[in-house]
mmCIF file of the N, C-alpha and C atoms, coordinates in Angstrom:
data_MODEL
# 
_entry.id   MODEL 
# 
loop_
_atom_site.group_PDB 
_atom_site.id 
_atom_site.type_symbol 
_atom_site.label_atom_id 
_atom_site.label_alt_id 
_atom_site.label_comp_id 
_atom_site.label_asym_id 
_atom_site.label_entity_id 
_atom_site.label_seq_id 
_atom_site.pdbx_PDB_ins_code 
_atom_site.Cartn_x 
_atom_site.Cartn_y 
_atom_site.Cartn_z 
_atom_site.occupancy 
_atom_site.B_iso_or_equiv 
_atom_site.pdbx_formal_charge 
_atom_site.auth_seq_id 
_atom_site.auth_comp_id 
_atom_site.auth_asym_id 
_atom_site.auth_atom_id 
_atom_site.pdbx_PDB_model_num 
ATOM 1   N N  . MET A 1 1  ? 107.151 53.312 157.685 1.00 0.00 ? 1  MET A N  1 
ATOM 2   C CA . MET A 1 1  ? 107.387 54.048 159.039 1.00 0.00 ? 1  MET A CA 1 
ATOM 3   C C  . MET A 1 1  ? 107.437 55.687 159.039 1.00 0.00 ? 1  MET A C  1 
ATOM 4   N N  . ILE A 1 2  ? 106.664 56.469 159.679 1.00 0.00 ? 2  ILE A N  1 
ATOM 5   C CA . ILE A 1 2  ? 107.185 57.664 159.375 1.00 0.00 ? 2  ILE A CA 1 
ATOM 6   C C  . ILE A 1 2  ? 107.313 58.284 160.774 1.00 0.00 ? 2  ILE A C  1 
ATOM 7   N N  . CYS A 1 3  ? 108.412 58.586 161.488 1.00 0.00 ? 3  CYS A N  1 
ATOM 8   C CA . CYS A 1 3  ? 108.923 59.252 162.674 1.00 0.00 ? 3  CYS A CA 1 
ATOM 9   C C  . CYS A 1 3  ? 108.688 60.572 163.089 1.00 0.00 ? 3  CYS A C  1 
ATOM 10  N N  . LEU A 1 4  ? 107.581 61.484 163.407 1.00 0.00 ? 4  LEU A N  1 
ATOM 11  C CA . LEU A 1 4  ? 107.632 62.546 163.241 1.00 0.00 ? 4  LEU A CA 1 
ATOM 12  C C  . LEU A 1 4  ? 107.860 63.302 165.236 1.00 0.00 ? 4  LEU A C  1 
ATOM 13  N N  . GLU A 1 5  ? 108.694 64.307 165.045 1.00 0.00 ? 5  GLU A N  1 
ATOM 14  C CA . GLU A 1 5  ? 109.261 64.623 166.425 1.00 0.00 ? 5  GLU A CA 1 
ATOM 15  C C  . GLU A 1 5  ? 108.935 66.239 167.150 1.00 0.00 ? 5  GLU A C  1 
ATOM 16  N N  . PRO A 1 6  ? 108.202 66.187 167.949 1.00 0.00 ? 6  PRO A N  1 
ATOM 17  C CA . PRO A 1 6  ? 107.712 67.675 168.349 1.00 0.00 ? 6  PRO A CA 1 
ATOM 18  C C  . PRO A 1 6  ? 108.942 68.679 168.255 1.00 0.00 ? 6  PRO A C  1 
ATOM 19  N N  . TRP A 1 7  ? 109.653 69.051 167.301 1.00 0.00 ? 7  TRP A N  1 
ATOM 20  C CA . TRP A 1 7  ? 110.707 69.636 167.530 1.00 0.00 ? 7  TRP A CA 1 
ATOM 21  C C  . TRP A 1 7  ? 110.204 71.213 166.558 1.00 0.00 ? 7  TRP A C  1 
ATOM 22  N N  . LEU A 1 8  ? 110.483 72.082 167.260 1.00 0.00 ? 8  LEU A N  1 
ATOM 23  C CA . LEU A 1 8  ? 110.234 73.465 166.552 1.00 0.00 ? 8  LEU A CA 1 
ATOM 24  C C  . LEU A 1 8  ? 111.278 74.691 166.565 1.00 0.00 ? 8  LEU A C  1 
ATOM 25  N N  . ASN A 1 9  ? 112.383 74.449 167.231 1.00 0.00 ? 9  ASN A N  1 
ATOM 26  C CA . ASN A 1 9  ? 112.897 75.324 167.192 1.00 0.00 ? 9  ASN A CA 1 
ATOM 27  C C  . ASN A 1 9  ? 113.749 75.650 166.003 1.00 0.00 ? 9  ASN A C  1 
ATOM 28  N N  . LEU A 1 10 ? 114.684 76.143 165.604 1.00 0.00 ? 10 LEU A N  1 
ATOM 29  C CA . LEU A 1 10 ? 115.398 76.579 164.237 1.00 0.00 ? 10 LEU A CA 1 
ATOM 30  C C  . LEU A 1 10 ? 117.083 76.208 164.312 1.00 0.00 ? 10 LEU A C  1 
ATOM 31  N N  . PRO A 1 11 ? 117.581 75.876 163.522 1.00 0.00 ? 11 PRO A N  1 
ATOM 32  C CA . PRO A 1 11 ? 118.976 75.303 163.911 1.00 0.00 ? 11 PRO A CA 1 
ATOM 33  C C  . PRO A 1 11 ? 119.885 76.798 164.218 1.00 0.00 ? 11 PRO A C  1 
ATOM 34  N N  . ASP A 1 12 ? 121.188 76.313 164.557 1.00 0.00 ? 12 ASP A N  1 
ATOM 35  C CA . ASP A 1 12 ? 121.793 77.433 165.232 1.00 0.00 ? 12 ASP A CA 1 
ATOM 36  C C  . ASP A 1 12 ? 122.439 78.150 163.805 1.00 0.00 ? 12 ASP A C  1 
ATOM 37  N N  . THR A 1 13 ? 122.788 79.537 164.113 1.00 0.00 ? 13 THR A N  1 
ATOM 38  C CA . THR A 1 13 ? 123.169 80.231 162.882 1.00 0.00 ? 13 THR A CA 1 
ATOM 39  C C  . THR A 1 13 ? 125.166 79.928 163.283 1.00 0.00 ? 13 THR A C  1 
ATOM 40  N N  . VAL A 1 14 ? 125.586 79.727 162.168 1.00 0.00 ? 14 VAL A N  1 
ATOM 41  C CA . VAL A 1 14 ? 127.344 79.653 162.279 1.00 0.00 ? 14 VAL A CA 1 
ATOM 42  C C  . VAL A 1 14 ? 127.749 80.546 163.380 1.00 0.00 ? 14 VAL A C  1 
ATOM 43  N N  . GLY A 1 15 ? 128.491 79.675 164.027 1.00 0.00 ? 15 GLY A N  1 
ATOM 44  C CA . GLY A 1 15 ? 129.336 80.444 164.968 1.00 0.00 ? 15 GLY A CA 1 
ATOM 45  C C  . GLY A 1 15 ? 128.470 80.856 166.333 1.00 0.00 ? 15 GLY A C  1 
ATOM 46  N N  . GLU A 1 16 ? 127.007 80.784 166.258 1.00 0.00 ? 16 GLU A N  1 
ATOM 47  C CA . GLU A 1 16 ? 126.418 81.112 167.674 1.00 0.00 ? 16 GLU A CA 1 
ATOM 48  C C  . GLU A 1 16 ? 126.154 79.478 168.484 1.00 0.00 ? 16 GLU A C  1 
ATOM 49  N N  . ARG A 1 17 ? 127.023 80.467 169.893 1.00 0.00 ? 17 ARG A N  1 
ATOM 50  C CA . ARG A 1 17 ? 126.661 79.408 170.857 1.00 0.00 ? 17 ARG A CA 1 
ATOM 51  C C  . ARG A 1 17 ? 125.915 79.914 171.994 1.00 0.00 ? 17 ARG A C  1 
ATOM 52  N N  . LYS A 1 18 ? 124.695 79.475 171.743 1.00 0.00 ? 18 LYS A N  1 
ATOM 53  C CA . LYS A 1 18 ? 123.890 79.799 173.048 1.00 0.00 ? 18 LYS A CA 1 
ATOM 54  C C  . LYS A 1 18 ? 123.329 78.706 174.106 1.00 0.00 ? 18 LYS A C  1 
ATOM 55  N N  . GLU A 1 19 ? 122.784 79.223 175.461 1.00 0.00 ? 19 GLU A N  1 
ATOM 56  C CA . GLU A 1 19 ? 122.064 77.778 175.867 1.00 0.00 ? 19 GLU A CA 1 
ATOM 57  C C  . GLU A 1 19 ? 120.588 77.743 175.527 1.00 0.00 ? 19 GLU A C  1 
ATOM 58  N N  . PHE A 1 20 ? 120.557 76.067 175.464 1.00 0.00 ? 20 PHE A N  1 
ATOM 59  C CA . PHE A 1 20 ? 119.324 75.872 174.854 1.00 0.00 ? 20 PHE A CA 1 
ATOM 60  C C  . PHE A 1 20 ? 118.158 76.403 174.919 1.00 0.00 ? 20 PHE A C  1 
ATOM 61  N N  . PHE A 1 21 ? 117.743 76.732 176.163 1.00 0.00 ? 21 PHE A N  1 
ATOM 62  C CA . PHE A 1 21 ? 116.577 77.519 176.359 1.00 0.00 ? 21 PHE A CA 1 
ATOM 63  C C  . PHE A 1 21 ? 116.355 78.818 175.725 1.00 0.00 ? 21 PHE A C  1 
ATOM 64  N N  . ARG A 1 22 ? 117.814 79.370 175.458 1.00 0.00 ? 22 ARG A N  1 
ATOM 65  C CA . ARG A 1 22 ? 118.077 80.786 174.955 1.00 0.00 ? 22 ARG A CA 1 
ATOM 66  C C  . ARG A 1 22 ? 117.742 81.108 173.700 1.00 0.00 ? 22 ARG A C  1 
ATOM 67  N N  . LYS A 1 23 ? 117.529 79.906 172.679 1.00 0.00 ? 23 LYS A N  1 
ATOM 68  C CA . LYS A 1 23 ? 117.991 79.696 171.226 1.00 0.00 ? 23 LYS A CA 1 
ATOM 69  C C  . LYS A 1 23 ? 116.634 80.307 170.435 1.00 0.00 ? 23 LYS A C  1 
ATOM 70  N N  . ALA A 1 24 ? 116.749 80.303 169.271 1.00 0.00 ? 24 ALA A N  1 
ATOM 71  C CA . ALA A 1 24 ? 115.494 80.731 168.484 1.00 0.00 ? 24 ALA A CA 1 
ATOM 72  C C  . ALA A 1 24 ? 114.322 79.994 168.523 1.00 0.00 ? 24 ALA A C  1 
ATOM 73  N N  . GLY A 1 25 ? 113.086 80.193 169.057 1.00 0.00 ? 25 GLY A N  1 
ATOM 74  C CA . GLY A 1 25 ? 112.175 78.984 168.422 1.00 0.00 ? 25 GLY A CA 1 
ATOM 75  C C  . GLY A 1 25 ? 111.555 78.083 169.833 1.00 0.00 ? 25 GLY A C  1 
ATOM 76  N N  . VAL A 1 26 ? 112.695 77.978 170.869 1.00 0.00 ? 26 VAL A N  1 
ATOM 77  C CA . VAL A 1 26 ? 112.477 76.652 171.766 1.00 0.00 ? 26 VAL A CA 1 
ATOM 78  C C  . VAL A 1 26 ? 111.546 77.867 172.848 1.00 0.00 ? 26 VAL A C  1 
ATOM 79  N N  . VAL A 1 27 ? 110.624 76.841 173.028 1.00 0.00 ? 27 VAL A N  1 
ATOM 80  C CA . VAL A 1 27 ? 109.331 77.254 173.658 1.00 0.00 ? 27 VAL A CA 1 
ATOM 81  C C  . VAL A 1 27 ? 109.688 76.514 175.079 1.00 0.00 ? 27 VAL A C  1 
ATOM 82  N N  . CYS A 1 28 ? 109.944 77.010 176.501 1.00 0.00 ? 28 CYS A N  1 
ATOM 83  C CA . CYS A 1 28 ? 109.925 77.103 177.890 1.00 0.00 ? 28 CYS A CA 1 
ATOM 84  C C  . CYS A 1 28 ? 108.727 76.740 178.614 1.00 0.00 ? 28 CYS A C  1 
ATOM 85  N N  . VAL A 1 29 ? 108.110 75.273 178.954 1.00 0.00 ? 29 VAL A N  1 
ATOM 86  C CA . VAL A 1 29 ? 106.817 75.295 179.710 1.00 0.00 ? 29 VAL A CA 1 
ATOM 87  C C  . VAL A 1 29 ? 107.136 75.076 181.097 1.00 0.00 ? 29 VAL A C  1 
ATOM 88  N N  . PRO A 1 30 ? 106.762 75.621 182.122 1.00 0.00 ? 30 PRO A N  1 
ATOM 89  C CA . PRO A 1 30 ? 107.119 75.517 183.213 1.00 0.00 ? 30 PRO A CA 1 
ATOM 90  C C  . PRO A 1 30 ? 106.416 73.916 184.153 1.00 0.00 ? 30 PRO A C  1 
ATOM 91  N N  . PRO A 1 31 ? 107.153 73.729 185.013 1.00 0.00 ? 31 PRO A N  1 
ATOM 92  C CA . PRO A 1 31 ? 106.568 72.364 185.701 1.00 0.00 ? 31 PRO A CA 1 
ATOM 93  C C  . PRO A 1 31 ? 105.212 72.282 185.842 1.00 0.00 ? 31 PRO A C  1 
ATOM 94  N N  . LYS A 1 32 ? 104.553 71.592 185.634 1.00 0.00 ? 32 LYS A N  1 
ATOM 95  C CA . LYS A 1 32 ? 103.107 71.388 185.571 1.00 0.00 ? 32 LYS A CA 1 
ATOM 96  C C  . LYS A 1 32 ? 102.052 72.298 184.651 1.00 0.00 ? 32 LYS A C  1 
ATOM 97  N N  . GLY A 1 33 ? 103.036 73.068 184.118 1.00 0.00 ? 33 GLY A N  1 
ATOM 98  C CA . GLY A 1 33 ? 102.281 74.011 183.088 1.00 0.00 ? 33 GLY A CA 1 
ATOM 99  C C  . GLY A 1 33 ? 101.990 73.192 181.842 1.00 0.00 ? 33 GLY A C  1 
ATOM 100 N N  . LYS A 1 34 ? 101.229 73.775 180.701 1.00 0.00 ? 34 LYS A N  1 
ATOM 101 C CA . LYS A 1 34 ? 100.749 72.840 179.804 1.00 0.00 ? 34 LYS A CA 1 
ATOM 102 C C  . LYS A 1 34 ? 100.586 74.045 178.357 1.00 0.00 ? 34 LYS A C  1 
ATOM 103 N N  . LYS A 1 35 ? 101.246 73.324 177.004 1.00 0.00 ? 35 LYS A N  1 
ATOM 104 C CA . LYS A 1 35 ? 101.385 73.976 175.945 1.00 0.00 ? 35 LYS A CA 1 
ATOM 105 C C  . LYS A 1 35 ? 100.778 73.585 174.640 1.00 0.00 ? 35 LYS A C  1 
ATOM 106 N N  . ILE A 1 36 ? 99.632  73.782 174.188 1.00 0.00 ? 36 ILE A N  1 
ATOM 107 C CA . ILE A 1 36 ? 99.360  72.856 173.230 1.00 0.00 ? 36 ILE A CA 1 
ATOM 108 C C  . ILE A 1 36 ? 99.951  73.204 171.918 1.00 0.00 ? 36 ILE A C  1 
ATOM 109 N N  . PHE A 1 37 ? 100.344 72.535 171.113 1.00 0.00 ? 37 PHE A N  1 
ATOM 110 C CA . PHE A 1 37 ? 100.886 72.702 169.627 1.00 0.00 ? 37 PHE A CA 1 
ATOM 111 C C  . PHE A 1 37 ? 100.191 71.803 168.807 1.00 0.00 ? 37 PHE A C  1 
ATOM 112 N N  . MET A 1 38 ? 99.703  72.299 167.558 1.00 0.00 ? 38 MET A N  1 
ATOM 113 C CA . MET A 1 38 ? 99.220  71.792 166.328 1.00 0.00 ? 38 MET A CA 1 
ATOM 114 C C  . MET A 1 38 ? 99.737  71.276 165.093 1.00 0.00 ? 38 MET A C  1 
ATOM 115 N N  . ARG A 1 39 ? 99.370  70.250 164.783 1.00 0.00 ? 39 ARG A N  1 
ATOM 116 C CA . ARG A 1 39 ? 100.159 69.845 163.486 1.00 0.00 ? 39 ARG A CA 1 
ATOM 117 C C  . ARG A 1 39 ? 99.236  69.445 162.420 1.00 0.00 ? 39 ARG A C  1 
ATOM 118 N N  . LYS A 1 40 ? 98.962  69.771 161.197 1.00 0.00 ? 40 LYS A N  1 
ATOM 119 C CA . LYS A 1 40 ? 98.410  69.111 160.265 1.00 0.00 ? 40 LYS A CA 1 
ATOM 120 C C  . LYS A 1 40 ? 99.110  68.287 159.371 1.00 0.00 ? 40 LYS A C  1 
ATOM 121 N N  . ILE A 1 41 ? 98.875  66.968 159.199 1.00 0.00 ? 41 ILE A N  1 
ATOM 122 C CA . ILE A 1 41 ? 99.559  66.264 158.205 1.00 0.00 ? 41 ILE A CA 1 
ATOM 123 C C  . ILE A 1 41 ? 98.617  65.665 156.657 1.00 0.00 ? 41 ILE A C  1 
ATOM 124 N N  . THR A 1 42 ? 98.981  65.814 156.057 1.00 0.00 ? 42 THR A N  1 
ATOM 125 C CA . THR A 1 42 ? 98.347  65.849 154.715 1.00 0.00 ? 42 THR A CA 1 
ATOM 126 C C  . THR A 1 42 ? 99.032  64.651 153.861 1.00 0.00 ? 42 THR A C  1 
ATOM 127 N N  . TYR A 1 43 ? 98.470  63.382 153.951 1.00 0.00 ? 43 TYR A N  1 
ATOM 128 C CA . TYR A 1 43 ? 99.177  61.980 153.176 1.00 0.00 ? 43 TYR A CA 1 
ATOM 129 C C  . TYR A 1 43 ? 98.589  62.013 151.678 1.00 0.00 ? 43 TYR A C  1 
ATOM 130 N N  . TYR A 1 44 ? 99.320  62.072 150.577 1.00 0.00 ? 44 TYR A N  1 
ATOM 131 C CA . TYR A 1 44 ? 99.308  61.777 149.186 1.00 0.00 ? 44 TYR A CA 1 
ATOM 132 C C  . TYR A 1 44 ? 99.860  60.961 149.063 1.00 0.00 ? 44 TYR A C  1 
ATOM 133 N N  . GLU A 1 45 ? 98.756  59.642 148.334 1.00 0.00 ? 45 GLU A N  1 
ATOM 134 C CA . GLU A 1 45 ? 99.104  58.483 147.601 1.00 0.00 ? 45 GLU A CA 1 
ATOM 135 C C  . GLU A 1 45 ? 99.248  58.551 146.248 1.00 0.00 ? 45 GLU A C  1 
# 
């Protein structure tokens, strides 16, 4: 089983403490808003 989570932001820099929505890579979508992200997954046997 493979679990893929739709996570886009980057890890914190050492010593950096920001509110979640202000972190690099975090995308905020307003209520009733919509954002489409696409991923391509290739399986190799």
